[in-house]
Short mmCIF file of the C-alpha atoms (twelve columns), coordinates in Angstrom:
data_MODEL
# 
_entry.id   MODEL 
# 
loop_
_atom_site.group_PDB 
_atom_site.id 
_atom_site.type_symbol 
_atom_site.label_atom_id 
_atom_site.label_alt_id 
_atom_site.label_comp_id 
_atom_site.label_asym_id 
_atom_site.label_seq_id 
_atom_site.Cartn_x 
_atom_site.Cartn_y 
_atom_site.Cartn_z 
_atom_site.pdbx_PDB_model_num 
ATOM 1  C CA . UNK A 1  -5.115  9.890   -40.573 1 
ATOM 2  C CA . UNK A 2  -7.435  8.390   -37.997 1 
ATOM 3  C CA . UNK A 3  -8.032  4.940   -36.574 1 
ATOM 4  C CA . UNK A 4  -11.451 3.542   -35.868 1 
ATOM 5  C CA . UNK A 5  -12.579 0.165   -34.558 1 
ATOM 6  C CA . UNK A 6  -15.758 -1.367  -35.870 1 
ATOM 7  C CA . UNK A 7  -17.573 -4.647  -35.466 1 
ATOM 8  C CA . UNK A 8  -18.743 -6.101  -38.761 1 
ATOM 9  C CA . UNK A 9  -21.446 -8.766  -38.593 1 
ATOM 10 C CA . UNK A 10 -21.845 -10.840 -41.747 1 
ATOM 11 C CA . UNK A 11 -24.811 -12.965 -42.798 1 
ATOM 12 C CA . UNK A 12 -23.905 -16.427 -44.067 1 
ATOM 13 C CA . UNK A 13 -24.449 -15.476 -47.716 1 
ATOM 14 C CA . UNK A 14 -21.524 -12.999 -47.515 1 
ATOM 15 C CA . UNK A 15 -18.959 -15.485 -46.155 1 
ATOM 16 C CA . UNK A 16 -17.320 -15.949 -49.545 1 
ATOM 17 C CA . UNK A 17 -17.249 -12.212 -50.393 1 
ATOM 18 C CA . UNK A 18 -13.905 -10.404 -49.904 1 
ATOM 19 C CA . UNK A 19 -15.475 -7.564  -47.890 1 
ATOM 20 C CA . UNK A 20 -12.407 -6.694  -45.791 1 
ATOM 21 C CA . UNK A 21 -10.066 -6.892  -48.783 1 
ATOM 22 C CA . UNK A 22 -12.353 -4.590  -50.773 1 
ATOM 23 C CA . UNK A 23 -12.535 -2.093  -47.901 1 
ATOM 24 C CA . UNK A 24 -8.750  -1.844  -47.926 1 
ATOM 25 C CA . UNK A 25 -8.379  -1.669  -51.710 1 
ATOM 26 C CA . UNK A 26 -11.358 0.461   -52.736 1 
ATOM 27 C CA . UNK A 27 -11.100 2.991   -49.911 1 
ATOM 28 C CA . UNK A 28 -7.306  3.076   -49.446 1 
ATOM 29 C CA . UNK A 29 -7.521  1.963   -45.812 1 
ATOM 30 C CA . UNK A 30 -5.230  -0.170  -43.710 1 
ATOM 31 C CA . UNK A 31 -7.270  -2.957  -42.119 1 
ATOM 32 C CA . UNK A 32 -6.285  -4.935  -39.049 1 
ATOM 33 C CA . UNK A 33 -8.394  -7.871  -37.864 1 
ATOM 34 C CA . UNK A 34 -8.325  -7.770  -34.067 1 
ATOM 35 C CA . UNK A 35 -10.785 -10.592 -33.380 1 
ATOM 36 C CA . UNK A 36 -13.201 -12.728 -35.389 1 
ATOM 37 C CA . UNK A 37 -15.637 -15.627 -35.080 1 
ATOM 38 C CA . UNK A 38 -17.738 -17.638 -37.507 1 
ATOM 39 C CA . UNK A 39 -20.903 -19.238 -36.135 1 
ATOM 40 C CA . UNK A 40 -23.126 -21.138 -38.553 1 
ATOM 41 C CA . UNK A 41 -25.497 -18.536 -39.957 1 
ATOM 42 C CA . UNK A 42 -23.454 -15.427 -39.120 1 
ATOM 43 C CA . UNK A 43 -19.930 -14.304 -38.405 1 
ATOM 44 C CA . UNK A 44 -18.349 -11.195 -36.950 1 
ATOM 45 C CA . UNK A 45 -15.039 -9.351  -37.097 1 
ATOM 46 C CA . UNK A 46 -13.589 -6.634  -34.894 1 
ATOM 47 C CA . UNK A 47 -11.724 -4.557  -37.462 1 
ATOM 48 C CA . UNK A 48 -9.424  -1.580  -37.013 1 
ATOM 49 C CA . UNK A 49 -9.560  0.870   -39.916 1 
ATOM 50 C CA . UNK A 50 -6.710  3.323   -40.432 1 
ATOM 51 C CA . UNK A 51 -6.925  6.120   -42.991 1 
ATOM 52 C CA . UNK A 52 -8.747  9.310   -43.848 1 
ATOM 53 C CA . UNK A 53 -11.972 9.889   -41.923 1 
ATOM 54 C CA . UNK A 54 -13.981 10.369  -45.154 1 
ATOM 55 C CA . UNK A 55 -12.620 7.096   -46.545 1 
ATOM 56 C CA . UNK A 56 -13.626 5.269   -43.377 1 
ATOM 57 C CA . UNK A 57 -17.138 6.724   -43.556 1 
ATOM 58 C CA . UNK A 58 -17.417 5.783   -47.242 1 
ATOM 59 C CA . UNK A 59 -16.210 2.234   -46.496 1 
ATOM 60 C CA . UNK A 60 -18.774 1.827   -43.715 1 
ATOM 61 C CA . UNK A 61 -21.554 3.068   -45.986 1 
ATOM 62 C CA . UNK A 62 -20.422 0.650   -48.710 1 
ATOM 63 C CA . UNK A 63 -20.291 -2.314  -46.302 1 
ATOM 64 C CA . UNK A 64 -23.804 -1.559  -45.048 1 
ATOM 65 C CA . UNK A 65 -25.041 -1.421  -48.653 1 
ATOM 66 C CA . UNK A 66 -23.618 -4.950  -49.141 1 
ATOM 67 C CA . UNK A 67 -25.643 -6.282  -46.183 1 
ATOM 68 C CA . UNK A 68 -23.018 -6.074  -43.430 1 
ATOM 69 C CA . UNK A 69 -24.128 -4.746  -40.036 1 
ATOM 70 C CA . UNK A 70 -21.563 -2.217  -38.767 1 
ATOM 71 C CA . UNK A 71 -21.211 -1.053  -35.163 1 
ATOM 72 C CA . UNK A 72 -18.588 1.522   -34.148 1 
ATOM 73 C CA . UNK A 73 -16.658 0.525   -31.042 1 
ATOM 74 C CA . UNK A 74 -15.059 2.870   -28.536 1 
ATOM 75 C CA . UNK A 75 -11.437 2.501   -27.479 1 
# 
């Protein structure tokens, strides 16, 4: 098991989509929201992902395919 922190940036049209819930359920990951902000036309979340490395990679790929910008954070 590994932990990875990412910053997810959402366009306004994805506000009502359960992206974080789906990441946890579909990819068997534990998600922890560390920080978040919603600003008019976009929002962002600092999210800690805990699980298998392959599952984390698959979840990131899936989120990007949905229109979420994903940046890996160090530390």
